[in-house]
C-alpha positions in Angstrom: -12.1 -18.5 94.2 -10.2 -16.9 91.2 -9.2 -18.7 87.9 -6.3 -17.8 86.1 -7.1 -17.6 82.6 -4.8 -17.5 79.6 -5.5 -16.2 76.1 -3.4 -16.7 73.0 -2.0 -13.6 71.6 -3.6 -13.6 68.4 -5.9 -10.7 69.0 -9.2 -12.4 68.4 -10.4 -12.6 72.0 -9.2 -8.9 73.0 -12.3 -7.9 74.6 -12.2 -11.1 77.0 -8.6 -10.3 77.7 -9.3 -6.8 78.8 -12.0 -7.9 81.1 -9.9 -10.7 82.9 -6.6 -8.6 82.9 -8.0 -6.3 85.5 -7.5 -9.1 88.1 -3.9 -9.7 87.1 -2.3 -6.6 86.4 1.2 -7.9 87.0 2.9 -10.8 85.7 6.3 -10.8 87.6 8.1 -13.2 89.6 9.4 -11.6 93.0 11.3 -13.8 95.5 12.7 -10.9 97.4 11.7 -10.5 101.0 12.3 -6.9 101.7 12.2 -3.5 100.2 14.8 -0.5 100.8 12.3 0.7 103.6 11.4 -2.5 105.4 14.9 -4.1 105.3 15.9 -2.8 108.6 13.0 -3.5 110.9 12.1 -6.9 109.2 15.9 -8.1 109.5 16.0 -7.0 113.1 12.8 -8.7 113.9 14.1 -12.0 112.0 17.4 -11.7 114.0 15.7 -11.4 117.5 13.7 -14.5 116.7 16.9 -16.4 117.3 17.4 -17.4 120.9 21.0 -16.5 121.1 20.5 -12.9 120.0 17.8 -12.4 122.6 20.3 -13.8 125.4 22.9 -11.1 124.3 20.1 -8.4 124.1 19.1 -9.3 127.5 22.6 -9.3 128.8 22.9 -5.7 127.3 19.7 -4.5 128.9 20.7 -6.1 132.3 24.1 -4.3 132.3 22.5 -1.0 131.8 21.3 -1.2 135.5 24.1 -0.1 137.8 23.3 -2.6 140.5 23.8 -5.5 138.0 26.4 -4.4 135.9 29.1 -6.8 135.3 31.2 -5.5 132.6 31.0 -2.1 130.7 28.1 -1.4 128.8 30.0 -0.9 125.7 31.6 -4.2 125.9 28.4 -6.2 126.3 27.1 -4.7 123.4 29.9 -5.4 121.1 29.2 -9.2 120.5 25.4 -8.5 119.7 26.3 -5.7 117.3 29.1 -7.6 115.4 26.7 -10.7 115.1 23.7 -8.3 114.0 26.0 -6.4 111.6 27.5 -9.6 110.0 23.9 -11.1 109.5 22.6 -8.0 108.0 25.4 -7.8 105.5 25.0 -11.4 104.8 21.2 -11.1 104.5 21.7 -7.9 102.1 23.9 -9.6 99.8 21.4 -12.5 99.6 18.5 -10.2 99.0 20.5 -8.3 96.3 21.4 -11.8 94.5 17.7 -12.8 94.4 16.6 -9.3 93.2 19.3 -9.7 90.3 17.9 -13.2 89.7 14.2 -12.0 89.5 15.3 -9.1 87.1 16.8 -11.5 84.9 14.1 -14.0 84.9 11.4 -11.3 84.4 13.2 -9.8 81.2 13.8 -13.0 79.4 12.3 -13.5 76.4 9.1 -16.0 76.2 7.4 -17.8 73.5 3.7 -17.1 73.0 1.7 -19.9 71.6 -0.4 -18.8 68.6 -2.6 -21.1 66.5 
């Protein structure tokens, strides 16, 4: 159990502040879910948790077998690719807006209580 300790910014408790601040090195708000490197894998994982996307993926895999092929392979992949691409674009825009909001919140000026 860790307690969050807040010290006033008047400099009288500088020693205690240095000791406690090692546990809390950053004081930033971060509501984003992805980074540049994790966007594609985590977004695809989230997309394939939906039953409809799994159904279309199953049809794509099924059409790669010549004995079961009903449509051309490319035609079967098209609906899944369009839905995944549209969802990824929507998620990317939402993620960028969250990033911009976090940036504005983290750089706003605050008041420090000082006796």
